[in-house]
C-alpha positions in Angstrom: -65.2 67.8 128.6 -63.8 70.7 127.2 -66.3 73.6 126.4 -67.2 74.9 123.1 -65.5 77.9 123.6 -62.2 75.8 124.6 -62.4 73.5 121.5 -63.1 76.2 119.2 -59.5 77.7 120.4 -56.5 76.6 119.1 -53.8 75.7 121.7 -50.1 76.9 121.6 -49.1 73.2 120.5 -52.1 73.2 117.8 -50.4 76.7 116.5 -47.2 75.2 116.3 -48.5 72.1 114.4 -50.1 74.2 112.2 -47.3 76.5 111.4 -45.1 73.4 110.6 -47.4 71.8 108.7 -48.2 75.3 106.6 -44.5 75.4 105.8 -44.3 71.9 105.0 -47.2 72.5 102.4 -45.5 75.4 101.4 -42.3 73.7 100.7 -44.0 71.2 98.4 -45.8 73.5 96.6 -42.6 75.1 95.6 -40.7 71.7 94.6 -43.6 70.7 92.6 -43.3 74.0 90.6 -39.6 73.9 90.4 -40.1 70.3 89.2 -43.0 71.3 86.4 -40.8 74.0 85.7 -37.6 71.7 84.9 -40.0 69.4 83.4 -40.9 71.9 80.7 -37.4 73.2 80.4 -36.1 69.5 79.5 -39.4 68.9 77.2 -39.3 72.8 75.7 -36.4 72.2 73.4 -38.2 70.1 70.9 -38.6 72.6 68.4 -41.6 70.8 66.6 -44.4 72.4 65.5 -47.7 71.5 67.5 -51.1 72.2 67.6 -51.8 75.4 69.4 -52.6 75.0 73.1 -51.0 71.8 73.1 -47.9 72.3 75.7 -47.2 68.3 75.9 -44.1 66.7 75.0 -42.6 63.1 74.0 -38.8 62.6 74.4 -37.4 59.4 73.4 -34.2 58.7 75.2 -31.4 57.0 74.7 -30.0 54.5 77.9 -26.6 53.1 78.4 -26.0 49.5 76.9 -24.0 48.5 79.5 -21.6 51.3 81.3 -23.2 53.7 83.4 -20.8 56.3 82.7 -22.5 56.6 79.3 -25.6 58.3 80.8 -25.5 61.7 79.6 -26.7 64.7 81.9 -29.9 65.3 80.0 -31.2 61.9 80.6 -30.7 62.2 84.1 -32.3 65.5 84.3 -35.2 64.3 82.1 -35.7 60.9 84.4 -35.6 63.3 87.3 -38.4 65.5 85.9 -40.7 64.1 83.0 -44.2 63.5 84.5 -44.5 60.0 83.1 -41.5 57.6 82.2 -42.6 55.0 79.8 -40.1 51.9 80.0 -39.7 48.7 78.2 -38.9 47.0 81.8 -39.6 49.2 84.8 -37.3 46.9 86.8 -34.3 48.0 84.6 -35.2 51.3 84.7 -35.2 51.2 88.4 -31.9 49.6 88.5 -30.3 52.3 86.1 -31.9 54.9 88.5 -30.3 53.7 91.4 -27.1 53.4 89.9 -27.6 57.0 88.9 -28.7 57.8 92.4 -31.5 59.5 91.2 -35.5 59.5 92.3 -37.9 59.4 89.6 -40.5 61.9 90.5 -43.1 61.4 88.0 -45.3 58.4 87.1 -43.4 55.1 85.8 -45.6 53.1 83.3 -44.3 50.0 81.3 -44.3 50.1 77.2 -43.4 47.4 75.7 -44.2 45.0 72.4 -47.4 43.6 74.1 -48.8 46.9 75.1 -47.2 49.5 72.9 -50.3 50.2 70.7 -52.7 50.7 73.5 -50.3 52.5 75.9 -49.2 54.8 73.1 -52.8 56.3 72.8 -52.8 56.4 76.5 -49.5 58.2 76.9 -50.4 60.8 74.1 -53.5 61.5 76.0 -51.7 62.8 78.5 -49.6 64.9 76.4 -52.5 66.3 75.2 -53.3 67.3 78.6 -49.6 69.3 78.8 -47.5 66.2 80.3 -44.0 65.6 79.5 -43.3 61.8 78.4 -40.2 60.1 78.5 -39.3 57.0 76.7 -37.0 54.6 77.5 -35.6 50.8 76.4 -33.5 48.6 78.3 -30.6 49.8 76.2 -30.2 52.2 73.6 -32.6 54.1 71.5 -36.2 53.4 71.6 -37.7 52.6 68.0 -34.2 50.8 67.2 -35.3 47.3 67.1 -37.3 48.1 70.4 -40.6 49.6 71.0 -41.1 53.7 70.3 -42.3 54.0 66.8 -45.9 53.6 67.5 -45.5 56.4 70.3 -44.3 58.6 67.5 -46.7 58.1 64.9 -49.5 58.7 67.5 -48.1 61.8 68.6 -47.3 63.0 65.1 -50.9 62.3 63.9 -52.4 64.4 67.3 -49.9 67.3 67.1 -47.5 66.5 70.0 -44.0 67.4 69.8 -41.7 64.5 69.7 -37.8 64.8 70.2 -34.8 62.5 71.1 -32.1 62.8 73.6 -29.2 61.0 71.6 -26.8 58.4 73.1 -25.7 54.9 73.3 -26.3 52.8 69.9 -25.5 49.3 69.4 -25.6 49.5 65.9 -23.5 52.5 65.6 -20.8 51.4 68.2 -20.7 48.0 66.3 -20.5 49.5 62.9 -17.5 51.8 64.2 -15.7 48.8 65.6 -16.1 46.3 63.0 -13.3 47.3 60.4 -15.6 47.4 57.6 -16.7 50.3 55.2 -19.7 52.2 56.5 -20.3 54.8 54.3 -23.1 52.6 53.3 -25.0 50.6 55.8 -28.4 49.0 56.4 -29.9 47.7 59.9 -31.9 44.0 59.5 -32.8 43.9 63.0 -33.0 40.2 63.9 -33.1 37.3 61.3 -35.9 34.8 61.0 -35.7 31.7 64.1 -37.2 29.3 61.7 -34.2 27.9 59.3 -36.4 28.2 56.3 -37.4 31.8 56.6 -34.1 33.0 57.6 -32.3 31.0 54.7 -35.0 33.1 52.5 -34.0 36.3 54.1 -30.4 36.1 53.6 -30.9 35.0 49.9 -32.9 38.3 49.3 -29.4 40.2 50.8 -27.2 38.3 48.6 -26.6 41.3 46.4 -26.8 44.1 49.0 -24.1 46.3 48.3 -24.2 48.1 51.7 -22.7 46.6 54.9 -25.5 45.0 57.1 -26.0 45.1 60.6 -27.8 42.3 62.7 -29.0 41.6 66.2 -29.1 37.9 67.4 -29.2 35.9 70.9 -26.2 34.5 72.2 -27.6 31.0 71.7 -28.8 31.5 68.1 -25.4 33.2 66.7 -23.9 30.0 65.9 -26.8 28.9 63.6 -26.8 32.4 62.1 -23.3 32.5 61.4 -23.8 29.2 59.5 -26.6 30.3 57.5 -24.6 33.6 56.4 -22.0 31.7 55.4 -23.9 29.6 53.3 -26.1 32.2 51.9 -24.0 35.0 51.3 -20.2 32.9 51.1 -18.2 31.6 53.7 -15.6 34.2 52.3 -17.6 37.8 53.1 -15.8 39.9 55.6 -17.9 40.3 59.1 -17.6 41.0 62.7 -19.3 39.7 66.0 -19.4 42.4 68.8 -20.4 41.2 71.9 -21.2 42.8 75.4 -20.2 46.5 73.9 -19.0 49.0 76.5 -19.1 46.1 79.2 -16.4 44.7 81.0 -15.9 41.9 78.9 -16.5 43.5 75.6 -15.1 41.5 72.9 -14.9 42.0 68.8 -14.0 39.0 66.6 -13.4 39.9 62.9 -12.6 37.5 60.1 -15.0 35.9 57.0 -18.0 34.3 58.0 -16.8 30.9 57.6 -14.1 31.6 60.4 -16.7 33.5 62.6 -19.0 30.5 62.2 -16.1 28.2 63.2 -15.5 30.6 66.1 -18.9 30.9 67.4 -19.3 27.2 67.8 -18.2 27.3 72.0 -21.0 28.7 74.0 -21.3 32.4 73.9 -22.9 34.9 76.5 -24.3 38.6 76.3 -26.0 40.9 73.7 -24.7 40.3 70.1 -24.4 42.4 67.2 -23.2 40.9 63.8 -21.9 43.3 61.2 -21.3 41.8 57.5 -19.6 43.3 54.6 -22.1 44.2 51.3 -21.6 42.6 48.7 -18.8 43.5 46.1 -19.4 44.0 42.1 -18.5 40.3 41.4 -20.8 39.1 44.0 -23.6 41.2 42.8 -23.3 40.1 39.3 -23.4 36.6 40.1 -26.6 36.9 42.6 -28.3 38.3 39.8 -27.5 35.7 37.6 -26.8 37.9 34.7 -23.5 36.4 33.8 -23.7 35.9 30.3 -25.3 37.3 27.1 -28.2 34.8 27.3 -29.2 35.9 30.7 -28.7 39.8 29.6 -31.1 39.3 26.9 -33.6 37.3 29.2 -33.4 40.2 31.7 -33.8 42.7 28.6 -36.9 41.2 27.5 -38.5 40.7 30.8 -38.6 44.5 31.6 -39.7 45.4 28.4 -42.9 43.0 29.1 -42.9 45.4 32.2 -43.4 48.2 30.3 -39.9 49.2 30.2 -38.4 51.0 26.8 -35.4 49.4 25.2 -32.9 51.8 26.1 -33.6 51.9 29.7 -34.0 48.2 30.2 -30.5 48.0 28.4 -29.1 50.3 30.8 -30.7 48.9 33.8 -29.5 45.2 33.3 -25.7 46.5 32.0 -25.5 47.7 35.5 -26.7 44.6 37.5 -24.1 43.1 35.7 -21.4 45.2 36.0 -20.7 45.3 32.1 -20.9 48.1 29.6 -24.2 48.8 27.9 -22.7 48.4 24.6 -22.3 44.6 25.4 -25.8 44.1 26.2 -27.0 46.0 23.3 -25.1 43.8 21.2 -26.4 40.9 22.6 -30.0 42.0 22.1 -29.3 42.7 19.0 -27.4 39.8 17.8 -30.4 37.3 19.7 -33.0 39.2 17.4 -31.3 39.0 14.2 -30.9 35.1 15.1 -34.6 34.5 15.7 -36.4 32.3 13.1 
């Protein structure tokens, strides 16, 4: 048995092992400091006013739609250095980082529709403590028909800065490729699955003058296009964009009637549908203001709601696409012909 004096002295082997462990610990410490600095640099470009003493940040980061080459250097750096990466699907995130050849140094947590509300609070608690939180979805920009808006609202309420790393967007890519006017547009997301609810939503868009963008699952796109053709008119121009940025990218342009027929065969992939807005005649037909009698009824309805006659006439004339004088004359004539 070794004496107490011998046990208290470190032998040559122990001293060597101790020096190796010390150097390893020092390297880990330097790596952690560098990662902390990079994480802070990645997040600190958010020029957003925050509560004093709260250094944390939330960064919404756009991910590729399908082509890995669309991942920006800023996205790569954020994924490597963020303290926490909140992902819609952690398995898809791991596939992305594997394709990019990078490792995530921070903690990875799930952040999807089912847990978004509670997880947003948890993540902002971390940000209050100084963490840099990266938020990513399966493809495209968080919050656009994907999880994201709740964490932004929670961050804003608690004085945490939020910024975004812009990048791929199915909405903007489809608009650019559609061949339709995109000076004004609106995003309608997914239409309801039930036929009755879907028809009601489409009816509410009949007079929409802006170009409209929809998402749809491949197995429902045929029924969707048939419903759009029935509700908006089969002659309305549209484009179906499939597998954007991927190997089998396809954009089919035509009328809603033509596209409904074309989509009858089995379709695969991510689908974005772009539909032209209503022209002046379509807006007039949708408003029901097609003759003098309907103009007068519409003016009286607005007057009953508290609008003065001049404003009511101007509004109805604009909706009907006719001169105000015509609506005014119709109202005066109707008043004079009343018993």
